[in-house]
C-alpha positions in Angstrom: 60.5 -37.3 78.0 61.0 -39.8 80.9 61.5 -42.8 78.6 64.0 -41.0 76.4 66.0 -39.4 79.2 65.8 -42.4 81.6 64.6 -40.2 84.4 62.0 -40.8 87.2 58.4 -40.3 85.9 57.2 -39.7 89.5 59.3 -36.6 90.0 58.6 -33.2 88.2 61.5 -32.8 85.8 61.3 -29.0 85.8 62.5 -29.0 89.4 65.0 -31.9 89.3 68.6 -31.7 88.5 69.7 -35.4 88.5 73.3 -34.8 87.5 73.7 -31.7 89.8 75.2 -29.5 87.1 73.0 -26.5 87.8 70.7 -27.2 84.8 67.3 -28.8 85.3 66.4 -32.0 83.6 63.8 -30.3 81.4 66.3 -27.6 80.3 68.9 -30.3 79.4 66.4 -32.3 77.4 65.3 -29.1 75.6 68.9 -28.4 74.8 69.4 -32.0 73.5 71.6 -32.9 76.4 71.7 -35.7 78.9 70.0 -35.0 82.2 72.0 -37.8 83.9 75.5 -36.5 82.9 77.1 -33.2 83.9 77.8 -32.2 80.3 78.4 -28.4 80.4 81.6 -28.8 78.4 79.8 -30.8 75.8 77.1 -28.1 75.5 79.6 -25.3 75.2 81.3 -27.2 72.3 78.4 -28.9 70.5 75.0 -27.9 71.8 73.1 -25.5 69.5 71.3 -22.5 70.9 68.6 -20.2 69.7 66.9 -17.0 70.6 63.6 -15.4 69.4 63.1 -11.7 70.0 59.7 -10.0 69.2 60.0 -6.9 67.0 57.4 -4.2 66.2 55.4 -4.8 62.9 56.8 -3.3 59.7 55.4 -0.1 58.3 53.8 -2.0 55.4 52.3 -4.8 57.3 50.7 -5.7 60.7 52.3 -9.1 60.7 54.2 -10.3 63.8 57.9 -9.9 63.3 60.8 -11.6 65.1 64.5 -11.6 65.1 65.8 -15.2 65.5 69.3 -16.5 65.9 70.4 -20.1 65.8 74.0 -20.9 66.5 76.4 -23.8 67.0 74.7 -26.3 64.7 76.8 -29.4 64.5 77.6 -30.8 61.1 78.9 -34.2 60.2 80.5 -35.9 57.2 77.8 -37.9 55.3 77.8 -40.5 52.6 76.3 -40.0 49.1 72.7 -41.2 49.2 69.7 -41.6 46.8 67.5 -38.5 46.6 64.2 -39.3 48.3 62.1 -37.4 45.8 63.9 -37.7 42.5 64.6 -41.3 41.3 68.1 -41.7 39.8 69.5 -38.5 41.5 71.8 -38.6 44.4 72.6 -36.2 47.3 76.4 -35.6 47.3 78.6 -36.9 50.2 79.1 -34.3 52.9 75.6 -32.8 52.5 73.9 -31.8 55.8 70.4 -30.4 55.7 69.6 -27.9 58.4 65.8 -27.4 59.0 64.7 -24.2 60.6 61.0 -24.4 61.5 59.1 -21.5 63.1 55.6 -21.7 64.4 53.5 -18.7 65.5 50.2 -19.2 67.4 47.2 -17.0 67.0 46.2 -14.9 70.0 42.5 -15.0 69.0 42.4 -18.8 68.6 43.9 -20.8 71.5 43.1 -24.1 69.7 44.7 -23.0 66.4 48.2 -24.1 65.5 48.9 -20.7 63.9 51.2 -20.2 60.9 54.3 -22.3 60.3 57.4 -21.4 58.3 60.1 -23.8 57.1 63.6 -23.1 55.7 65.9 -25.9 54.6 69.6 -25.0 54.2 72.0 -27.5 52.6 75.5 -27.2 53.9 78.4 -29.2 52.6 80.8 -30.4 55.3 84.2 -32.0 55.0 86.3 -32.6 58.1 89.5 -31.3 56.2 88.1 -28.3 54.5 85.2 -27.2 56.7 81.8 -26.1 55.6 80.3 -24.5 52.5 78.8 -21.9 52.8 81.1 -20.7 55.5 80.3 -18.1 58.1 76.9 -16.7 59.1 73.9 -17.3 56.8 71.4 -14.4 56.9 67.8 -15.1 56.0 64.7 -12.9 55.3 61.0 -13.9 55.6 61.0 -14.5 51.8 63.5 -17.4 52.3 60.9 -19.5 54.1 58.1 -21.7 52.8 55.0 -20.5 54.6 52.3 -22.9 55.6 49.1 -22.6 57.6 
């Protein structure tokens, strides 16, 4: 963290607020900000946020359940590019891929990584017309690729 954020490795970052904007260096790095710049306006406009709220298990399963929300994901215009997995195919210009990865640890195995889930959403973005799909994108657990 110290090398990427250009902060002092001898000072605990969870207590330091180098730019004196009321947000600790650690919190700024976690939010993809700059701990050396008072960038609250930038965060309000462009910084993404997320929340994870534990829910009770469903009636049909004892799996851990969570309500998650990710918001304010910045999109950019992109160029057409070759598809990395399918030779001869191209990903259209304007395609942004948003990866949502969730990892749940196991209470009974502190060394275990738990179960991971991945969802990839392609969103087309054009500065003149906006994004497609527009609005909120709702997901269910069936939308995710589950790993171990």
